[in-house]
N, C-alpha and C positions, 0 to 999 in steps of 0.2 A: 504494500500500500504506500509506503514511504517513497519508493522509486516512482510510482505513478504520479504522486503529488509533485515531485521534483520535475518530472518530464512536462507536466502541465505548466508549471511556473516558467520553465525554459521556453516552451512553445509560445506562451503568451508574451513573454519578454521579447522574443525574436520577432514576433508579429508586429510589435510596436516600434521597432527600429526603422528609421527612415532609410529609404533606398538611395537617396541622393538625387541627382538630376538625370533625367531620361529624355532622349530626343523623341519628339512626337511627330514632327513634320518639318518640311522645308517652308520657308516664308512664301515661296511661290505656290505652295499647296493651299494656303489659307488667305485668300484675297480679302481686302477690306469689305466688311459687311457680311462675311460668311462664317459658317460653323464647320468644324472639323472634328471627327471622332477618332480617338486613339485608345488603344488598350495597353495598360501598364500593369503587369503582374496580375492579370485577371480583373483589374478595375477598368471600367469604361470612363474615359475622361473626355470632356468637351473643351475644345479650344476655339475661342472666338476672336475675330479680328475687328476691333472697333477703332476706326480711323487710323489704322496702322499700328495700334497697340494691341498686344495679345494678352488674353486672359484665359484662365483654365478653372474648371470646376467639375464636379461629378456630372456624368452624362445622364444618369437615371433619375427621372422625375420622382419625387417622394410621394406623389399622389397615387399613381397607378402603374409606375414602372416603365413609362414610355422613354424612348431614347430622345433626349432633347436635341441632339444633332439633327434630327428629322423635323424639328420645329422651325421657328422663324426668329431672326435677329433684327431688332429695331432699336438703333442706338446701342445701349448697353443692356437692353432687356431681351431675354430669351423667352419665347412663348412656346410652351409644350403643344405639340400638334394634336394630342389626344383630347385634352379637356381644357386647355387654355391657361394653365398655371403659368405665372410669369416670375422669372428669377433674374436678379441682377448678376450678370456674368463677372463683374468686378469683385463681388464679395460672396456670391453664392446664396445671398439672402432672398427669401421669398418677397416678391414685390407686390403681387396681387393674385388673389384667388378667393372664392367665396368661403372656403373652409380652411381651418388652420392645419397646415402641413409643415413638415420640417424643412429647414434651410438645407442647402447643399454645401459640401465641403469645397472650399476654393483652394487653389494651389498657386504658388509663385511661378512666374514664367520668366525665362531668360532667353534672349536672342543673341546668338554668337554666329558671326558670319551670316549665312542664310539658313541656319538651323534654329528651330524652336525647341527649347528644353522646358520640361515641367519638373519642379522639385516636389518629390513625394516622400 
C-alpha cells in the first residue's frame, strides 16, 4: 500500500511540471483575424491572431465541449460555433453566455523568427 501511495504522489507531481515552450505553428499559418488549433501533449490549444499579436488558450468550450477553433474570431472575442459562448482569447475568461460556465486556461505565447511557441 505504501508503494502505491508513493507512485500516486510521483505521478501527480510529474503531471504538474511545466513542459516549457512548444512550437505550435508558423506565423504564416495563422493570418490576422484567424484561429489555429494545435495539440500539445494531448491538450487541444487554440491560437488566435489579433492584429498581428498571438494569443493561446484551451480549445475546448467549457459549455458542451465544442472545438473553439471551429468558431469565429471578432477582435479578441472567440465565439463557440455550437451555442455561442464567447471567450476573450487574451485571458481565456468567459465574456458572454446566458449560463455560468468556467473560464479557459490561457497560455503565454512567444514568437521567434517565424515560429509561434506556447508555454505550457
